[in-house]
N, C-alpha and C positions, 0 to 999 in steps of 0.2 A: 613483429616489430618489438624492439626492446623499449621498455618504459624507463626513462631516465629518472634520477632522483628528483630533479627540479620539475620535470613534468608531472610526476606523481604528486608533488605538493600542490601545484597549480590545479590539477583535476580534483584532488580531495577537498581542497578549499571550496570548490564550487558545488560539490555534491550535496552537502547537508541541506541546503536550501531548496533542493529539488526532490526531496524524499516525498513519496506518496503522490507525485505529480507525473503527468505524461512526459515520457522522455523525448526531448527535443534535441537531437544530435547537432543540428545546425547551430542552434542557440548556444549549446554547451561549447562547441568547438570554437565559435566566435569569442565567447567569454575567456577561453583559455589560450586564444591565439594559436590554435592548431587546426589542421584539416579534419573534415568529418571522418574519413577513414581512419586517421590517427586516434580521434576520440573513441570511435567504436572499438578499435583494437585495444586501447588502454582500459576501457570499461570491461572488455572481455578478460583482461588480465586480473582486474579487481574481482570480477565474478569468480574466476578460477581460484582466486586467493581467499574466497569466502568473506570478502569485505562488503560487497554489494550483491544484490539478487534482484530479479525482475518478476513482475506478475504480468502475463500477457493479457490483451484485451479480448473479451468475448464479443464477436461481431453483432450487429444489430439484428441479424437473422436468428441470433441465439443458438446457433448450431455449431460454430467452430471457433477456435482461437486463432489469433493472428499475431505472431511474435515479432516479426521483422519491423513493422512500422509503428505499431501502438504497444507501448510497454509503460508500466509504471516502475520507477526506480526506488528501491529500498536499500537501506544499510542495515547490516547486522547491528542490533540496537546499541550494544556497547560502543561500536565504532561511531555511531550517530551522535551520541552524547559527547564522546571525546572530541570528535571533529568540530562541534559547535563551540568548543572551548568555554563551556559555562562552568565556573568554579564552584557554584552553590545553587541550590534549588531556587532561592529567592531571585537570582539573576534570570533563571529560566522562565519564571512566571511573568516576566515583563516582555517577553519576546514573542513575535508573531509566529515563530517556529513551533510553539508548544502543540498546536493541533497536528501538524505534520509528524512531529516526533512521537506523539502519543499513538498515532495510527501506525507509524513505523515500528514502535515497540510491540503492539498487539499482533501485527502481521508477521513480524520477525519470529515471535514466539510460536505462532501457528505453524509457520513453515518449518521451524526447528522440530517441533513435536511431530509433524507429519514425516519428517525425514528419519529421525531417531527411533520412532516407534513403528516404522515401516507401514504406515497407513495408506500410502500410495494414492493419495487424493490429488487431483489436479485443481489448482486454483486460478481464478481469473478475476479481473475487475471489469466493470461495464460502465459506459458513459453514452448518453444519447446526444444527438446533435443539438437538442435544446438545453443541455446542461444538467439533466438528471443523471445521477450516478449511483452505483452500488460499489462499495469499497472492496468487497471480497465475495466471491461466490464459487460453489462447487456444484457438480451435477451427479445425481444418483438415479439410475433407472429412468432417465428422461425427465426428471424433475429436479428443481434447483433448491439448494439451501443458500440463502443470501444473508449478508451481514453489513451492517453500517457501523462505523467506528467513530465515536465522538469523544473529545476530551471533556465535555460538559459534565458537571456533577449533578445537574438537575434535569430531569427528563421532561422534554417539551414535545409536543406533537410534530413540530417541524423537523425534528431529528430523524423522523421515520418517513419523510416524504419520498426519498429514493426507493425505499422498501416497498412502499404503497404503489408507486408509479411502475416499478418493474413487475410487480404482481399483476397489475392490470394489463400491461402490454404482452406479457408472457401467457395470457389467457389462463391464469391461476395454475400454471405448472410450477408451483412453488410448495416445497415441503415445509420449511421453517424460515421465519424472518427473525433475525436476531439483531438487537441493538447492544453493542458493547460501549460502555461509557465509563467516565471517571468517578462514578459515585461509589457508595458503600454497600448497596443492597442489590441482590439478584432476585428476580421474581418473574412469573409468567403472566402475560396479558392475553386478552382475547385474540388480538391480531398478531402479536409478536412476543418474543422472549426478551427479557432485559437481563444482561449479564455484566457483573463487574469485570474489569479488564483482566484481573488475575484469576479468573474462573473459566476462561474460554478454553 
């Protein structure tokens, strides 16, 4: 299906507010005034154009990824900031989007590094039915490396709740727990690693 200029503008205007969130095709299609198959087709075009990319969900059994129904939508980070139309840093600080855009920036850089350095890692996100989540995880030899991404500049215990919960239910099949944050210092703690956003 051909993506029209007008259609691309409608879709791209709706995408920034959905970064780092579960993709809801029905909701996106309704907002853009198009059908679900059309929305899916247009997103496919944006993905092929390297404007958006997706992280698949790891199912609750922690054994396989499911791409068709559960995905998180991300923008290449330069596209994300352009499409939000923020002229200056000060304008961004007043917006609710800052957390999503920060996560989008970190995940985008990780995916880019994985692609260009031929690391061949598979990445997923995970979310429980009770709302616990892990922003990004990968699997090595039957064990997981898990990551939580927060724009906060101060480290608080609540930022690592998702990491701790996943470690418990996965029966300690976790190699590393990493908190990526917006602060200035990286260091290692007993239960997890703390990394500046630009050192991941």
